[in-house]
C-alpha positions in Angstrom: 160.3 60.8 -23.9 162.6 63.1 -22.0 161.1 64.9 -19.0 162.1 67.6 -16.6 163.7 66.2 -13.5 161.9 66.3 -10.2 162.8 69.2 -7.9 165.4 68.6 -5.4 163.6 68.6 -1.9 166.4 70.4 -0.1 167.6 73.5 -2.1 170.4 75.1 0.2 173.4 76.6 -1.3 176.7 75.5 0.3 178.6 78.1 2.4 181.9 77.2 0.9 180.5 78.0 -2.7 179.5 81.4 -1.7 182.8 81.9 0.2 184.7 81.0 -3.1 182.6 83.4 -5.1 182.2 86.5 -2.7 185.3 86.3 -0.6 187.8 84.7 -3.1 188.6 81.7 -0.8 190.6 79.1 -2.8 189.4 75.5 -3.0 192.5 74.3 -1.2 191.6 76.4 1.8 188.0 75.3 1.7 189.0 71.7 1.6 191.3 72.3 4.6 188.6 73.7 6.6 186.2 71.0 5.6 188.8 68.5 6.9 189.0 70.4 10.3 185.2 70.3 10.5 185.1 66.6 9.9 187.8 65.9 12.5 186.8 68.4 15.2 183.2 69.4 14.4 182.3 73.2 14.4 180.5 75.5 11.9 182.4 76.0 8.6 182.1 79.9 8.8 183.6 80.0 12.2 186.3 77.6 11.2 187.2 80.0 8.4 187.2 82.8 10.9 189.6 80.9 13.1 191.9 80.1 10.2 192.1 83.8 9.3 190.3 83.4 5.9 187.1 85.4 6.7 186.2 88.1 9.2 182.9 87.7 11.2 181.3 90.6 9.0 182.2 88.6 6.0 180.5 85.4 7.4 177.3 87.5 8.0 177.4 88.9 4.4 177.8 85.2 3.0 174.8 84.1 5.1 172.8 87.0 3.7 173.7 86.0 0.1 172.7 82.4 0.9 169.4 83.5 2.2 168.8 85.8 -0.7 169.4 82.8 -3.1 167.1 80.6 -0.9 164.4 83.3 -1.2 164.7 83.6 -4.9 164.5 79.7 -5.4 161.4 79.5 -3.3 159.6 82.7 -4.7 157.4 80.6 -7.0 156.0 78.7 -4.0 154.5 82.0 -2.5 153.5 83.6 -5.8 151.9 86.1 -6.2 153.5 87.2 -2.9 157.2 87.6 -2.6 159.8 87.3 0.0 160.3 89.0 2.5 156.8 88.5 3.7 155.2 91.1 6.0 153.6 88.7 8.4 155.4 89.0 11.7 157.2 86.0 13.0 158.7 84.9 16.3 161.6 82.6 16.3 161.8 80.7 19.7 165.1 79.4 20.9 165.2 77.2 24.0 168.8 77.1 25.4 170.6 75.2 28.1 174.5 75.7 28.5 174.8 76.8 24.9 177.3 79.7 25.5 179.7 78.2 22.9 177.3 78.4 20.1 174.4 80.7 20.8 176.3 83.8 19.7 176.9 82.1 16.2 173.3 81.0 16.2 171.9 84.5 16.8 174.2 86.1 14.3 173.1 83.7 11.7 169.5 84.2 12.3 169.7 88.0 12.2 171.6 87.7 9.0 169.3 85.4 7.3 165.7 86.3 8.4 165.5 89.7 6.9 165.5 88.1 3.4 162.4 86.0 4.4 160.5 88.3 6.6 160.0 92.1 7.0 159.3 91.7 10.8 160.6 89.2 13.2 161.8 88.7 16.8 164.0 86.2 18.4 163.0 84.9 21.8 165.7 83.1 23.7 164.8 81.2 26.9 167.8 80.4 29.0 166.7 77.4 31.1 168.9 78.0 34.1 172.3 77.5 32.4 175.3 77.3 34.5 177.6 78.7 31.9 177.5 82.3 30.2 174.7 81.6 28.0 172.6 84.6 29.4 175.6 87.0 29.1 176.3 86.1 25.5 172.6 86.6 24.5 172.6 89.8 26.7 175.5 91.2 24.5 173.8 90.3 21.2 170.5 91.8 22.4 172.4 95.0 23.3 173.4 95.2 19.5 169.9 94.1 18.0 166.8 94.9 19.8 164.9 92.2 18.0 166.5 89.7 20.4 164.7 89.1 23.7 166.1 87.1 26.6 164.0 85.3 29.2 165.8 83.4 32.0 164.5 80.6 34.2 166.0 81.0 37.7 166.6 77.3 37.9 166.7 74.7 35.2 163.1 73.5 34.6 163.6 71.1 31.6 163.4 71.4 27.9 159.5 71.4 27.8 159.4 74.3 30.3 161.8 76.4 28.2 159.8 75.7 25.0 156.5 76.5 26.7 158.0 79.8 28.0 159.2 80.9 24.7 156.0 80.0 22.9 154.0 81.9 25.4 156.3 85.0 25.2 156.1 85.1 21.4 154.4 88.1 19.9 154.5 87.3 16.2 151.6 85.9 14.1 153.7 83.1 13.0 155.7 81.3 15.7 158.6 79.0 14.8 160.6 77.1 17.4 164.0 75.4 16.9 166.8 74.5 19.3 169.5 77.0 20.2 172.3 74.4 19.6 172.7 75.3 15.9 171.9 71.9 14.4 169.2 73.2 12.1 169.6 75.7 9.3 167.4 78.8 9.1 167.9 78.7 5.3 165.2 75.9 5.3 162.5 78.4 6.9 161.1 79.4 3.3 160.1 75.8 2.8 157.8 76.0 6.0 156.5 79.5 5.2 155.5 78.3 1.7 153.7 75.2 2.9 152.0 77.3 5.7 149.7 78.6 2.9 148.0 75.3 2.6 148.4 73.8 6.1 147.7 74.8 9.6 150.8 73.6 11.0 154.1 72.8 9.2 156.9 70.7 10.8 160.2 69.5 9.6 161.7 66.1 9.4 165.4 65.5 9.4 166.4 64.6 5.9 169.7 63.0 7.2 169.6 62.8 10.8 173.2 63.8 12.2 172.9 61.8 15.4 174.6 58.7 16.5 172.9 55.2 16.1 171.8 55.0 19.8 169.9 58.4 19.7 168.4 57.5 16.3 167.2 54.3 17.8 165.9 55.9 20.9 164.0 58.4 18.8 162.4 55.8 16.7 161.3 53.8 19.7 159.9 56.9 21.3 158.0 57.9 18.1 156.5 54.4 17.8 155.4 54.4 21.5 153.8 57.8 21.0 152.0 56.7 17.8 150.6 53.6 19.5 149.5 55.4 22.6 148.1 58.6 21.1 147.9 58.0 17.4 150.1 60.8 16.3 151.6 59.7 12.9 154.3 62.1 12.0 157.6 61.1 10.5 159.9 62.9 12.9 158.1 63.6 16.2 161.0 65.5 17.9 162.4 67.5 15.1 162.9 70.9 16.6 161.8 72.9 13.5 158.0 73.6 13.6 155.9 76.6 12.5 152.6 77.3 14.0 150.0 80.2 13.8 149.8 82.2 16.9 146.1 81.3 17.4 147.1 77.5 17.6 149.7 78.3 20.4 147.1 80.3 22.2 144.7 77.3 22.1 147.2 74.8 23.4 148.3 73.7 26.8 151.9 73.1 27.7 152.1 71.0 30.8 155.2 68.8 29.9 158.4 70.2 31.5 160.7 67.6 29.7 161.3 65.9 26.5 157.5 65.0 26.1 156.7 68.5 25.0 156.8 67.7 21.3 154.5 64.8 21.9 152.1 67.0 23.8 152.1 69.7 21.1 151.6 67.4 18.1 148.9 65.4 20.0 146.8 68.5 20.5 147.4 69.4 16.8 146.4 66.0 15.5 143.5 65.5 17.9 142.4 69.1 17.6 141.9 68.5 13.8 144.7 70.8 12.5 146.1 69.9 9.1 149.8 69.2 9.4 152.3 69.3 6.6 155.8 67.8 6.9 158.8 69.1 4.9 162.5 67.8 4.8 165.0 69.9 6.5 168.8 69.8 7.0 170.3 68.6 10.3 173.8 69.0 11.4 176.1 67.6 14.0 176.5 69.5 17.2 179.5 72.0 16.8 179.9 72.5 20.5 178.1 72.0 23.9 176.5 68.7 25.2 173.3 67.1 24.2 171.1 66.1 27.1 168.4 64.1 25.2 170.1 60.7 26.0 170.4 61.5 29.7 168.7 58.7 31.8 167.0 61.4 34.0 165.6 63.2 30.9 164.3 59.8 29.4 162.7 58.8 32.7 161.0 62.2 33.0 159.6 61.9 29.6 158.1 58.4 30.4 156.5 59.8 33.6 154.9 62.7 31.6 153.6 60.5 28.7 150.6 58.9 30.5 149.3 62.4 31.3 148.8 63.2 27.5 146.1 60.6 27.4 143.5 63.3 28.2 144.0 64.9 24.8 142.7 61.8 22.9 139.1 63.2 23.3 139.8 67.0 23.2 137.4 69.1 21.1 138.6 70.7 17.7 141.1 73.7 18.0 139.6 77.0 17.2 142.3 78.7 15.1 142.7 81.4 12.5 145.6 81.1 10.1 147.6 84.4 9.5 147.1 85.8 6.1 150.6 86.2 4.4 151.3 89.4 2.8 154.0 91.4 1.0 152.7 94.8 1.9 155.1 97.0 3.8 153.5 98.2 7.1 154.4 99.7 10.3 156.1 97.4 12.9 153.7 95.2 14.9 156.3 93.6 17.0 158.0 95.1 20.1 161.3 96.7 19.1 162.9 97.0 22.5 165.0 94.1 23.7 164.3 93.3 27.3 165.2 90.7 29.8 163.0 88.7 32.2 163.9 86.2 34.9 161.1 83.7 35.8 161.0 81.9 39.1 159.7 78.4 39.4 156.4 79.5 41.2 155.8 82.0 38.4 156.1 79.4 35.7 153.6 77.2 37.7 151.2 80.1 38.1 151.3 81.0 34.4 150.8 77.3 33.4 147.6 77.1 35.8 146.3 80.4 34.5 146.6 79.5 30.8 145.1 76.0 31.4 142.1 77.4 33.0 141.6 79.8 30.1 141.9 77.0 27.5 139.5 74.8 29.5 137.0 77.5 29.7 137.2 78.1 25.9 136.7 74.4 25.5 133.6 74.3 27.5 132.3 77.5 25.6 132.7 75.5 22.3 130.8 72.6 23.7 133.5 70.4 25.2 132.1 68.0 27.7 135.5 66.8 28.9 136.6 67.7 32.4 
């Protein structure tokens, strides 16, 4: 007997299809741009702009159309609510030397997110970049006050940038992803829909767009963390995760390097939170340079890993999941973009202060650990 096919796990419309429909871009031009993308890398919208086929405003319009389509396709997953949801969300973007891509990433996020959320902010943490990352973000924030810039005076590491962004976030939901443009914000409705049944929703890369060595390193690292700490997730370091604000407030972020995802997921797992994993798209870097395979980065992660052993006997995390809503309401997020510069000693003081508050809360709930 014939039955309905299983739903496709990744329902993201192709940019070229919308460019053909809404901007009358011919198939020959689309194929030429795709050939350039395969040969040189880059994002297809920016390639079309470079070829004179689209204007930047048209790229933003096509992204909005994609987002509208994605919201409609996922509407049944949030029924009786509907997109855009009213629960405020903070999108956190840690960056290091991403001047070539961050403008495109911010433009795409600002075009897409209004279809999914009535209120959002974008918190960009520049981790002591030596290029013009901060200048690019500053220009974007001048045009859109939902963008906030926080600068580390000196490079502190990926984990420090993630921790700073998560601590600065004001939304009831907090999503973090990398500022390199390798993830697609059109996948966000999947995470928002699953957040109705789980405390934490994390992505796993459906087809990982990394070379074989990076994929092998990631597999070995995930296996080691699973063996040492018991964290059994499919894609530990996938930088597309969604948390309730109360979970972030209850966690400690002490890892300054690549161990930060292991630290976060260990606390989620050992703290008794329910974790849902969803497939997300992953794309090759269009510009900039990845630092995850740097030997110093790897060595730092191995030095930090043993410090996470203390979480194996942590008490349950006390959290409250935000109630999603479709009701229109007055803005609850700050709507005045601002810039802060954090010095290394300020980061250290903030970390100690928050760790003390978390430990006191743990003792108040009967935690006997030191």
